[in-house]
N, C-alpha and C positions, 0 to 999 in steps of 0.2 A: 244509377248509371247516368252520366252526364248527357245532356241533349246534344245531338250532332250539330256542329256549327254551320254546316253547309248542306243543302238539299237541292239538287238540280230539278228542272222541269222535265219530267219523264214522258210527257204526253206528246211532245213534238215528234213528228214523222213516224209515230207509232213504234219507235225502237225500244230495245230493252233498256230499262232504267237501271243505272248503276248507283248504288247507294254510296254517296261520297261523305256521309257523316261519320262521326267517330264511333266505331263499334268496339266492343271489348268483351273479353271473356277470360276467366282465370281457370287454368286447368293444370294441375300439378306444378304450381308455382310459375305458370307461364301466362302472361297477360298479352292480349292482342288488341290492337287498335287499327283503325284505317283513317286516312286523311288525304284529301286531294292535294295535288301538287300546286306549286305556284302561290301558296298562301303567304301572307305577310308574316314577318317576324313577330313571334309572340302569339300566334294563332293557337286556339285551343285544340288539343289532340284528345285528351282524356283525363278523367279525375283519378290520378294515380294515388292520391292519399286515400280516397274512399276504397279503391280497389285493394289497397294494402291494409285496410282496416285501421287507418290512422286519421287523426285530426290534422288539418293543414299545419298547425303550429308545431306538430311533432316531427315534421320533416327535418327541420334543422336541429331540433333537440336530439333526435335519434340518429343523426348523421346520415340521412338518406341522400344518396347522390348517384349520378349516372356515371358509369364507367364504360369505356369503349376501348378498342384495340387499335390504336394508331390512326383512327379515322376522325375526320373533322366532325365535331359534334353537330348533329342535325336537330337535336331536340334539347330542351332545357326544362328544369323544374321551376315552377312559380311557387315560392314558399308561402306567399300570402293566400293563394287560392287552393294550393295543393294540387294544381293541374300540371299535366305534361303539355308543354307548348313547343312550337317550332322555334328553332334558334336562328332561322333565316329562311329565305325562299328555297324551296326544294324543286329541283328539276328532275322529273322522273326519267326523262330520256338520257340524261347524263349519268344517272345512277344505274339504270337497268337496260338502257338501249331499247330493244324491241321485245324484251322478255314479256310474256303474257302476264306475269304476276311479279310485281316489284315489292319485296318485303325487306324492311330494314330491321335488323336485330340489335338490341342493346341490353345491357344489364343494369339493374337497380340494386345498389348495395345498402343494406341496413347495417350500418357500422357497429351499432351497439350489440346486435345479435350476431354479427359476422354472417349474415344471411344474404343470399343472392336470389333475385327474381329476374327471370328472363322476360323481356318485352319485345314483341314483334309489332311493327307498324307497317301496314300495307299502304303504299303510295298509290292513290287512285289517279289514273290518267285523266287529264282535261284536254280539250281541243285547243291547244296553244300553238300548234304547228300546222302550216298549210302545206299541201303537196308541192313538191319542188322537182322540176325535171333536171335541174343541174346545169342546163344550157338554155340559152335564150332562143336559139333557132337550130333547125336541123335541115340539111339539104339531102333530098332523095333523088337520085338519078334513075329515071325510068325509060326503058327503051320504048320507042314509039310504037313498036309492033307488039307490045305486050297484049295478051289476050285478056278480055274482061274476066274478072274473078281472081286475077293475080293479087297476091297479098304482099305487102311491104311492111316490115317491122317498123314500129314507131318508138320513139324514146319513152321509157317508163318514168313515171313520177315516183318520188319517194316521200313518204310521210312518216316521220319518226313516232307519231302517236300510235296507239294500239286500239284494238277493238273497233267500236263504231266510229271513233275519232280518226281512224286511219283512212288510207285511200279506199274510196268506195267505187269510183268509176271514172270514165272519160267521156268527153263530148268533142265532136269535130264540127268545125264551121261548115256551113252549107256549101255543097259543090256537086254539080251534076255528074262529074266523072268519078268521084271517089266517095267511099263510105267508110265508116269506122266499125271494126269488129274487135271485141275484147275477148281474149282467151285467158283461161285460168290454168296455171300450171299445177303440177302435183304438189308444189309447196304452197299453193293458195295464192300466189302472186298473179295479178292480172297483167296481161301483156297486150297492149293495144296494137292493132294491125290496120294498115291502110289497104282497103279493098278497091281494086279497079272495077268500076261499074260499066263504064263506056269506053270504047276504043279512043285512043289518043291520036291527035294529029299535031306533030311538032310545028308544022307550018301554020296551023291555026292558032296555037297557043303554046309557046316554048316552056313557060314556067307557070305552075299553078301555086298560088299562095293560100295556105290553109292555116287554121289556128286550132291547135289541140289543147283542150282544157281538161285538167284532172281535178276532182273534188272529193272531199271527205264527207263523213256522216255526222259531224258534230252538230250541236244545237245551233250554233252559228257556223254555217257551212263555210269552209275555207277552200280555196282553189288556187291552182297554179296553171300557167299557160306556157306553150312553146310554139314558136312559128315553124311551120313545115313548108319548106320550099321544094316543090316537085319539079325537077328539071328533066326534060325529055332528051334522051340521047339515042344514039344509034343502038341497034339491037345487041344485047348481051343476055343470052338466054340461059346461062348457067351461073348459079350462085355457088360460092365456096361451100364445102362440106367438111366438117371436122371428122377426124378419124374416130373419135369417141364422143358420145353425147355427154358423158361426165368423166372427169379425171379425178381419181382418188390418190392421195399421197399422204404419208405419215412422216413427220419430221420431229426430231428431238428439239426441245426448247432451247438447248444451249448451242445450237449450230452458229457458226460465226457469220458475220456480215459478208455478203458476197457469195454465200452458199447457193449452188444451183439446185433448184427445187424440181422442176420438170420442164418439158417442152410440149406445147400444144401444136397440133398440126391440122391444117385445113387445105383441101385441094380444090382447084377450079379447072375444069377441062377446056375452058376458053383459052384463046390465044391472045398474045399481045397484052395490052393493058387490061383487057377483060379477064385475063387469067392471073394477073398479079395480085396476090393475097397479102393483106396487111392485118395485123392483130392489135387489139386494144381491149382494155378493161371496160366493162359496162357497169354503170351504177356502183362505183367503188367509193367508199367513204374515205375521208381524209386519213383516218387511222390506218386503213388497209394500204393506202398509197404510200404511207411511211414505212410499211413493212415489206411490201412486195413490189417488184418491178417487172414489166413485160416488155420484152424486145419486140417491137412492132414488125420487124422483118423476119426474125428467126422463130418467134414464138417461145423463146426461153423465158422462164419465170425464175427470178433470183430473189434471195433475201437481202433486203437493204436496211433492215432494222433488227432490233433485239426482240426475239420472241419470248413470251413469258406465259407459261401455262397457267399461272395463277391469275393472269389478266384475262386471257381468253384461250380456251383449249380447242377451238374449232373456228375455221374461216370458210365461208362460202363465197367464191369469187366467180363472177360472170365474165366470160371471155367472148369477144366478138371477132369474127374474121370477115373481111369485106374485100371484094375485088376492086379493080379500077373504076368501073362504072358505078359501083355502089351497092352491088348485091351483097347481102350479109348473111352470115350464119352465126348461131350462138351455141355456146357450150358452157359447162360449169367445171370449175376446179374446186374440189372439196379437200381442204387441208386440215388434217388432224395433228394437233401439237401434242407430242408425247411428253409426259412429265418426267423430269429427272430430279434427283435430290439436290437441288441447288439452293434450298432455303433452310437455314438453321432455325430451330424453334425460337419463337419470340416469347419472352417472359414479361408480364406486366404485374408488378406488385401493387395490389389494391389496398392492403392493410399491413402495417408493420409496427412492431414494438421493438424499440431499441434498447430498452432496459427492463430487467425483471429482478424481483427480489429473490434471494437465495432460498427463502422458505416457501416459494410459490409451489402449489400442489402440482403433481404430474397431470399432464393434459392441458396445461396453460397454452393458449394459442399465441404464437410469436409472429407469424406472418400468414397472409392469405394472398395467393398470386394465381394469375391465369397464364396458361401455356397454350400457344397456338403455333401451328406449322402450316404455312401456306401451301405446301406440297399436298399431293393427294395420295390415296391408297396407303401402302406401307410407308411411303416417304413422309406421310403426314401424321403417322402414329408416333406419339411422344411418350417416353418413360422418364420420370423424374426420380432422382436418387440423391442421397447424402452419404457421407462416410459412416461406416458401421460403428466406429468407436465414439461417436458423438451421442450424448444422452437426449436425442431428439427423434421424433417419428414424423414421417411424411405420408399423408394420406390424401386420396382424391375425394373431393366432395361433389359439388354440383358442376356438371358439364366438364369443362377443362380446368376447373379451379382445384387447387391443391392447398392443403393446410399443413403448416409446420408447427408442431407443438412439442412440449417437453415430455420426455419419457419417464423421468424420475425427478426427485427433488435435487436442486443444484446446490453446490457448495462453493462459495466464492473463494474460500481459502484454498480450495483445490484448483479451481480454474476461475479467474476473475473476468475473463472476457473470451467469448467464442467467436471465431470467424467461420461462419457456416457457409459452405459452398454447395449450392443446389445445382446439380448437373441435369440438364434436360437434353435427352438424346432421342433422335428419331430412329425409325427402323429402316431407313434407306440404305443403299449400297453405293459408296461407303456412307456410314452413318455420320450425321452432323449433330453437333451438340452446342449448347449454350450454357455458360456458367453464370450463376447469379450469386453474388457475395452478400451475405447478411451478417452484420456485426451486432452481436448481442452482449451488452454489459450486464454482469450479475451484480446487483446492488447489495451492499453489505448490511448485515444486521449484527448486533453485538452478541455473538454467541461463543466467543472465546475469551477467557480471562488472560491477563498477562502471565507469563511463565518465566521463571528464572532458570538459567542454564544449569545451576547447581542447587542441590538440596540445602546446603548451608555454606556460609562464607566465614573465612577467618582473615583478620587483618592485624598488622603489627605496627605500632607507633612508638618511637622512642620517647622516653619521658623528657620533660622540659621542652616539649615541642612549642613552636610559636602558636599563638591563637589564630584560628582561621586556617590552620594547615589542613591540606587535603589528606584524608586517610585512605579512602577506597572509592572507586567508581563502580557502582552497581548498575546493571542493565537488565531489564525484563523485556521480553519480546511478546507482542500481541499480533497474531496473524490477521486480525481484522484491519480495516482501512479507515482513513480520515480520523474523525473524532473517536470512533470505536477503538482505534489503535494508538491514540495519544495516551501515554502512560505517565502518571504522576506518582511520586514516591513519598512516603511518610514513615515515621517511627511510632511504634506502639508506646503508650504512656507507661512509665515505670519509674521507680526511684532507686537510688544507690547512695548509701550513707546518708539517708534522709533528704537527699536532693533529687529533684526530677532529672531524668536522663537528658532533657532538653538543656540542662545546665552544662552538660559535658559535651554533647555532640549535637549536630543538626545535619539534615540531609536536604540537598537541593531538590525541590519537588519536580523539576523538569528534567534535570540531567542525571539524578541519582548519585551525585557526588557527595560523599560523607565528609563533613568538616569537623575539626576539633574546636570547640568554643572556649576551652580553657587549656592551660598548660598542665599536663598530667604529671603526677609525682608517683613514681613506682612504689615508693615506700607507703603511700596512702591508697592508691588504686592500682591494682595489678591487672584487672581485666574487667570488661563490660560485656554483658549479654543483652543483645538487642533483637528486636523483631521488626523487620522491614516489611512494609506493605506496599505493593505495587497495584494501583487502581487505574483502570481505563476511564475514558470520558464518555462511554456509551450511556444509553438510557434503557434499562437501569445499568449502573456501572458494575463491572465485575472486578474482582481483586484476588490476589494470592499473597501469601506470606512466606518469608524465608528468615531463618535465624542467622544472626551475625555475631561472631565473637571477636572482640577487639582486645588484643593483648598489649600491655604497656611494657616496653623493653627497658630494662634498667640501664642507666647511664652512670658513669663514675662522677656523681655530683656530691658525694658526701666524703669528707675527710675522715680518717680514723679518729675515734673518740677514746681518749685514755681514761679508763675507769680507775686504775690504780697505778701509781699513787695519785690520789685526788689532790688537786691544788687547794690549799686552805683559802678560805674566803677573806681572811684578814691580811693577806699579803705575806704570811710567813712561809717558810720552806720546810717540808718534811725531811726528817733525818733518819737514815737507815744505819744500823749498828753492825760493824764487822769486827770481830775480836782479832787481836793481833796474832793469836795462835791459830787462826783459820788456815786450813790446808788449801792447796790449789784445787779449784772446783767447788769451793764452799759457796753455797747459795746465799747470797746477800739479800736479795729481794726479787720480786717478779713484776715486770711491767705488763699490765693487762689492758688491752684495748679492743674495741669492737668497731665495726663499720656497718652502717645501716644499709649499705648497698648489698647486692647479692652476687652470687657466682664469683667470677674472677675479680670483680670490683671489690669483693669483701675479703679476698685472700690477703692476709697481712704478713709482713716480714719486719723483723726488728734488727737494728744495727746500732752500734755505738758510734755516735756522731762526733763526740768530743769528750775528752777526759783530762782532768788536771794531772793525772799520773798515767801516761800512756803505757799500755801493756799490763796494768795492774788488774783490770777487770775485763771480762768478756760478756757479750749479750747473745743469748740463743736466737738464731735466725728466725725460727718459727715459734719458739716458746716464750720469748721475752724474758727469760730468766737471766738475772745479773749474778755472775759468779766470779770468784777470784781466779785470776789466770796464773798467779804464783803465790808463794808464801809472803805474808806481810812482814816487813822489816821495821826495825826501830826508827830508821830514818824516814820511813813513810809518814807523811803529814797526817795529823789527826783528822782533818777534814778533806774529804775527796769529793770533787764535783764531777758528775757524769751527765752528759746530754745524750739521751736515747731517742732515736728517730723511728717512728712507726710508719710504714708506707704500704699502700695497697697495690694491687696489680692491674688497676684500670688504665685506660688510655684516654688522656694522659694520667699518670699516677698522681695520687694525692697523699700527703703525709702530714704527720703531727709530731711534735717533739715534747719531751718532758725532761726536766732537769732534776737529777737525784743528788742528794747530799748524803754521803756515807761517812759516818764517824768511826774512826779506827780506834778501838779501845776494848779492853777486856770486859769492862762493866760501866755502868752509869756513874758510879762514884769516881771512877778514873776519868770519865768525861768531865765531871764537875771539877775534879782536881786540875785537870788540864785547863779548864776555863778559868779557875781561880789563879793559875800560874801565868795567865797571859799578862804580858807586860802592859803597863799603862799606855794608853794611846797618846800619841803625840798631839791629838786634836784637843781642843778646848772642851769638847763635849764628853770626854771619857769619864769625868767625875760625875756627870749626870747619869751616864749609863750605869755606873756602880751604885748610885743611889737608887735607881730603879730596881736593880737586882736585889738590893737589901730589902727594899719595901716589899717586893714580891715574895721573897723567902719568908719574911715575917708574917705576911698574910697567910701563906700556905701553912705555916707552923701553927698559927692560931686555929685555923680550920681543922687541922689534924688533931690538935688537942681536944677540940670540941667533939670531934668524932670519937676519940678514945673514951671520953667521959660518957658519951651516949652508949657506947658498947659496954662499958662497965655497968652502967645502970641496967642495961638489958640482961647482962649476966647475972646480976643480983636478983633480978626479977624472975629469971628462968633458971635458978640454981638447981631446981629439981629435975631439970632435963639435961644436965651437963653430961651425964654418962651417955645418954643417947647421942649428944652432939659429938663426943669423942669417938663414938663408934663409926660415925659417918664423916669424921674429919678428913678421911682420905679423899673424898669426892668434893670437897669444898673449893677446889681450884676453879671449877666452872660456875660457881654460884655468884650472883651479884654481891656487891660489897655490903649491902645492907643486911646480909645474912651471916657475915663473919662475926665471931666473938673472940676477943683477946688479941694479943699482938701477933700470935701465930697466924690467926685468921687474917689479920691486916697484911702481914707479910705475903701470905698466899695470894691475897687479893691484889697487892701491888705487883706481885710477880707476873700475874696475867696481863698487866698493862705495861710491862717493861719491854715491849716489843719494839717501840718506835721512839726515837728522840729526834727532835728537830732543833737545830741550832743555827743561829745566824749571828756569828761573831766577827764577820769580815766587813761589817759596815758600822755605821754609827749607832745602830741599835742591834741588840742581840735577843734572840728568842730561844727558849727551851720549851718544846711542846710535847706533851704526852697526849696524843689524840685519843678520842673515844674508840672503843673496839667495834667499829662499824664496817669492817671489811669482811667480805665473804671468805669462807675457808679456802676457796680456790685461789685467793690472791697470794698466799704464802704457802710454801710447801712445809711438810712436817719437819723436814730437816732444818729449815730456817727457824721454825718455831722451837725446836729442841735445843738449838744452839744459842738462842737469845738469852742474854743475861737479864736477871731481874733488876729493874731500875729502882734501887732502894738507897735512900740517903740516910745512913745510920749515924748514931752519935759518935762512933769511932772515927768516922770520916771527918766529922767536924772537929773532934779533939786533936787529931793528928796535925791539923793545920794550925800553925803558930803564928799566922800573919795577923796584923792588927785588925783585919776585917772579919775576924771570926764571929763576932757578934752579928754582923750583917749576914754572914753565911748561915748562921743558925736560924735567922728569920727566913732566909730563903728556903731552908730545909723545911721549916714548918709549913710555909706556903706551898712548897712542892708536894708535901704529903697531902695537903688539902686538895690540891688540884688533881692529884692522882685519884683521889676518891671520886671526884667528879668526872674524870676522864680527860682533863686538859691540864697542862702546866705551861704557863707563859711567863716569861721574864721580859719586862719592858722597862725602859728608862723612865724616870719620873720627868714630868714636864718642868 
């Protein structure tokens, strides 16, 4: 316990010694000190750190501070010494007036533990005020015929100090006619009276000058004086008398200014000026003079200021009545101020948390506040409450302190901020209340992964799209906030056709927009299966996945491709054979085409675009079959040229054309005969063309002869199997040429290759082509295959021609037979 800073000398005058040092005790978290008034700022009061069980340096570390309720701080904490010191000079009389005990209450808050300690400091009175009469002189009129022993009231002195330092007695200057007698009232107040000792003689001395001294009992005695002028007058033997020795009145604190309180009444049986009574306050303080007013003639007391029960609930007013000569009577007016509920509760927030994490455990303290109502009784009882639907609890702790804490774990995604209204209501009639608004922000943690609104996504993109085209915008929502809600997007690694998915598409990590990195081709890639990941930026980050299917839409970007008839690579033209005996509807050939697109873009239709003989041939719209539209006539040209167009149904439609050359003849010999009967060309190059034909036929003949010799050799070698070969001779039509034996087999072999003839005799060079059998069975119908004539050039054909070029034709025949065995027959002019 700290040593008291001040100890008075208690031996002087043998009076009771008052300990003015700092005293303390702790009882149920209540600390008490005492300190004399009028100490300088920073004076020691008590070792608060020691009493709290702390070291001085811990005061600031643990947030120890003084809290008060709207009152000027009288004390402060010295963080260096850990002591409670005065914050300035303390005037006990200003704080407690004449109260026997002056105690100042304050609270000490340990902020880290949210704990309150009550501290009471008793202010010890010191003799710092002298008795004061309030006037410098008093005139007393005394009838000259007054009898000895008559008493005259003297003015009382007022000393605001208490105890031994208050007013202790009076002294009167020496005078043979008067003496001093001090009376003590029931309230303990000393009333000085002037006692007439000897008869007076106005003619001998009209005025007596006396000096009345009042003194207190402090160590350094203080005193005050007033001059008493006793003026002798004619006889006035009756003093005023009040109708009541004490007047009691109750008044509500909220009465308006000008309110009539009561009327005091005193009577004097004397006549004239000796019976005229006037009224006045005695020993009234400045505070009372601002609240009450006394009419000196009527005795009416009215309210001239605002009464406040919380300031003072009782007033003791001394009233004096005196007649003209100066005889006086005294009475008291006791005013009791009745409390009304005119003060709403006052809320002082001492500790407040503005933000709390959503994972904080239940019972976390949010605010600590003090509630005070200056009213009394039921008017001063306060109840605090909050809305029932809030996840918080409100409980009373120490004294008038209340604690607001969480009732359960909070969820920021449910409610991110709470505006808590604490309503403090007193029990008065009508009740008054105060609302305190507390804003609490719920801090976010990363407890929610991003979520997509759909379980899977589908997107469509037309092929041939530009690079960088936007395909789809994906969005995932994260109910968290700030960084925990910032979503980034990515694609899972995978490959397609040996290439990573990043070669085809990419996703904007911030916006979720999916872009095409290449131009898609429906014929190569028809769909992509992706896995999109949405991740937040929390710590640790959370993510979710969703599947995405991208379908490439077909565009009409491929023209029909004609498979049959195929264009020769050497610039020649294929020839189709149509016998002159063909009936209408005879299947000449079939145009086969495909389109690499799909759906409607691959639906093909065929039409005859151009014909050398209109109306002779027709083309099936959907089949591509070229048929005769009428019977062939002798006047119809040997060579018919057809242009067939194949068109798809895309938008816009694409098409392809093929040119067919149809030879109108019953057989290949007839075709060759027609070729040989062609008139010489008018051009200079006709002789060269003939030479080429002769050379070609000769070459083919040589090859054919060599082939026959080989077959004969094979026949001689395999003579023992001839019977077996004759038995299976019926099926040799489909066997390759290398398996035939004899001329019959050769003819059968040639017959299978007599399906096509290609002639080009309308230009400077002519070709006769026997293509290889490399077409699928679907290219020609069975009807066309059954009606085709075998392309055989026989000896009879050559002998029937009597033209000079028969030798050349023979050579052409031989070469043609050789080419037939190889699958080609070409006639070209020599260089």
